[in-house]
C-alpha positions as CSV (number, residue, x, y, z in Angstrom):
1,M,14.8,4.7,26.7
2,A,11.5,4.9,28.6
3,G,8.6,2.6,28.0
4,L,8.1,-0.6,26.1
5,K,8.4,-1.0,22.4
6,P,5.1,-2.3,20.8
7,N,5.1,-5.7,19.2
8,D,6.0,-5.7,15.5
9,F,7.0,-2.0,15.6
10,N,8.8,-0.9,12.5
11,W,9.5,2.4,10.7
12,I,8.2,2.3,7.1
13,I,9.4,5.8,6.4
14,E,12.0,6.7,9.0
15,G,10.8,9.4,11.4
16,K,7.4,9.8,9.5
17,L,5.4,6.5,9.2
18,A,5.5,3.5,11.5
19,V,3.5,0.3,12.0
20,S,2.8,-2.0,15.0
21,E,0.2,-4.3,16.4
22,C,-2.5,-2.6,18.5
23,I,-1.0,-0.7,21.4
24,G,-1.4,-2.7,24.6
25,G,-1.8,-5.9,22.7
26,G,-4.7,-7.4,20.8
27,G,-7.8,-9.2,22.0
28,L,-10.7,-8.2,24.1
29,T,-8.6,-7.6,27.2
30,P,-5.5,-5.5,26.4
31,R,-3.3,-4.8,29.4
32,K,-3.6,-1.3,30.7
33,I,0.0,-1.1,32.1
34,R,1.4,-2.5,28.9
35,R,-0.6,0.1,26.9
36,E,0.7,2.9,29.1
37,E,4.3,1.7,28.7
38,E,3.9,1.4,24.9
39,I,2.4,4.8,24.7
40,Q,5.4,6.2,26.6
41,W,7.8,4.5,24.3
42,I,5.9,5.7,21.2
43,K,6.0,9.3,22.4
44,S,9.7,9.0,23.0
45,Q,10.0,8.2,19.3
46,G,8.3,11.4,18.4
47,I,5.1,9.8,17.2
48,N,2.2,12.1,17.7
49,A,-0.6,10.5,15.7
50,I,-2.3,7.1,15.7
51,F,-4.0,5.7,12.6
52,S,-6.2,2.8,13.6
53,L,-7.3,0.1,11.2
54,L,-9.3,-1.7,13.9
55,D,-12.9,-2.5,13.3
56,S,-13.9,-0.6,16.4
57,D,-12.9,2.7,17.9
58,F,-11.1,0.8,20.7
59,N,-8.5,2.9,22.6
60,L,-9.0,6.1,20.5
61,K,-10.2,8.0,23.5
62,N,-7.2,6.9,25.5
63,Y,-4.9,8.0,22.7
64,Q,-6.6,11.4,22.5
65,E,-6.4,11.9,26.3
66,V,-2.5,11.6,26.2
67,G,-2.2,14.0,23.3
68,F,-2.2,11.9,20.1
69,R,-4.1,13.0,17.0
70,T,-6.2,10.0,16.0
71,Y,-7.5,8.7,12.7
72,H,-9.9,5.7,12.4
73,Y,-10.4,3.9,9.1
74,P,-11.5,0.3,9.7
75,A,-10.1,-2.2,7.4
76,V,-13.3,-4.2,7.9
77,G,-13.4,-7.9,8.0
78,E,-11.2,-10.1,5.9
79,H,-11.6,-8.1,2.8
80,P,-10.5,-4.5,3.3
81,T,-10.4,-3.8,-0.4
82,T,-13.7,-1.9,-0.4
83,S,-12.2,0.9,1.7
84,L,-8.6,0.6,0.4
85,Y,-8.4,3.9,-1.6
86,T,-10.1,5.7,1.2
87,I,-7.4,4.4,3.6
88,F,-4.6,5.3,1.1
89,D,-6.0,8.9,0.8
90,A,-6.5,9.3,4.5
91,I,-2.8,8.2,5.2
92,K,-1.6,10.6,2.5
93,E,-3.7,13.5,3.9
94,A,-2.4,12.8,7.5
95,L,1.2,12.7,6.4
96,S,0.8,15.9,4.4
97,D,1.2,17.7,7.7
98,K,4.9,18.0,8.0
99,D,4.7,17.8,11.8
100,I,2.9,14.5,11.9
101,K,4.7,11.3,12.8
102,L,2.1,8.6,12.2
103,L,1.8,5.1,13.7
104,I,-0.6,2.7,11.9
105,H,-1.9,-0.3,13.7
106,R,-4.4,-3.1,13.6
107,E,-5.0,-5.8,16.2
108,T,-2.1,-7.7,14.7
109,L,0.1,-7.3,11.7
110,D,-2.1,-9.7,9.8
111,E,-1.8,-10.5,6.1
112,Y,-3.5,-7.2,5.1
113,V,-1.6,-4.5,6.9
114,P,1.7,-5.0,4.9
115,G,-0.3,-4.9,1.7
116,I,-2.0,-1.7,2.8
117,L,1.3,-0.1,3.5
118,A,2.9,-1.2,0.3
119,G,-0.2,-0.1,-1.6
120,Y,0.0,3.3,0.1
121,L,3.6,3.7,-1.1
122,I,2.4,3.2,-4.7
123,H,-0.8,5.1,-4.4
124,S,1.0,8.2,-2.9
125,E,3.7,7.9,-5.6
126,L,6.5,7.5,-3.1
127,L,7.4,4.5,-5.1
128,N,6.6,3.7,-8.7
129,D,7.1,-0.1,-8.8
130,P,4.6,-2.5,-7.0
131,I,7.3,-5.2,-6.9
132,L,9.7,-2.8,-5.3
133,A,7.1,-1.8,-2.7
134,R,6.4,-5.4,-1.9
135,T,10.2,-6.2,-1.6
136,I,10.8,-3.2,0.7
137,L,7.9,-4.2,3.0
138,E,9.2,-7.8,3.1
139,R,12.7,-6.6,4.1
140,I,11.4,-4.1,6.7
141,L,9.1,-6.7,8.3
142,G,11.4,-9.6,7.9
143,K,8.9,-11.9,6.3
144,P,7.3,-12.5,2.9
145,L,4.0,-10.9,2.1
146,S,1.0,-13.2,1.8
147,P,-1.0,-13.5,-1.5
148,E,-3.8,-11.6,0.3
149,S,-1.4,-8.8,1.1
150,I,0.1,-8.7,-2.4
151,A,-3.4,-8.4,-3.8
152,L,-3.8,-5.0,-2.0
153,I,-0.9,-3.4,-3.8
154,P,-2.3,-1.5,-6.8
155,P,-0.6,-1.8,-10.1
156,L,0.5,1.3,-11.9
157,E,-2.3,1.8,-14.5
158,S,-0.1,3.8,-16.8
159,S,2.5,1.1,-17.0
160,F,0.2,-1.7,-18.2
161,V,-1.1,-2.2,-21.7
162,N,-3.7,-4.8,-22.3
163,F,-3.9,-6.5,-25.7
164,G,-6.7,-9.0,-25.4
165,A,-5.7,-12.0,-23.3
166,V,-2.1,-10.8,-22.9
167,T,-0.9,-8.0,-20.7
168,Y,2.4,-6.2,-21.5
169,T,4.3,-4.0,-19.1
170,A,5.9,-0.9,-20.6
171,T,9.3,0.1,-19.2
172,T,9.7,3.9,-19.2
173,T,12.9,4.1,-17.2
174,K,16.2,2.2,-17.4
175,P,16.3,-0.9,-15.1
176,K,17.7,-0.2,-11.6
177,T,20.1,-2.5,-9.8
178,V,19.6,-3.3,-6.1
179,S,22.8,-3.3,-4.1
180,D,23.5,-6.0,-1.5
181,T,22.8,-3.6,1.3
182,K,19.2,-4.0,2.5
183,P,17.3,-0.8,3.2
184,K,15.6,-0.8,6.5
185,T,13.1,1.9,5.5
186,V,11.8,3.5,2.4
187,S,13.7,6.7,3.1
188,E,17.0,4.8,3.1
189,L,16.5,4.1,-0.6
190,G,17.3,7.6,-1.6
191,T,16.2,8.8,-5.0
192,L,16.0,6.7,-8.1
193,D,17.9,7.9,-11.2
194,E,15.8,8.5,-14.2
């Protein structure tokens, strides 16, 4: 296989949505040869669009020059919650094109990127359980999500009932059992029985 796999590259939805750190590495001086090698590897995976969560438009021109469709939605600073639903909607819109294979990146896979991805899975209704979305991302990435990341996963408003100081969760479907096999991507989960 040609090229160099980007650091922290993982498929979230096999063949459709992936994540990695910034192509070419983070920091103010990414390595040009490394970036070129990683772009070559990404293209060999069929990825044809880059969704940047970087604060700046760093590298977008380079991506466009080699044929990637680009999206830029900065997850600004340490609190990207102000732009969260805009980011969810933009990812959903990008992936609505059946030909798009999207790579989402930020300088590093900090504590916010996994939360944004898990939140997207809930917001787009690919999953209907915030705890399941969190668990899947933890398994895919091989590490637990931070409290900051978990805070970015929206609850399902229709499944929560607030009675004063106590919040109750309504269960509308029978409980699911998780087998011992760990899914590597969301698409490996299959469909959930109602």
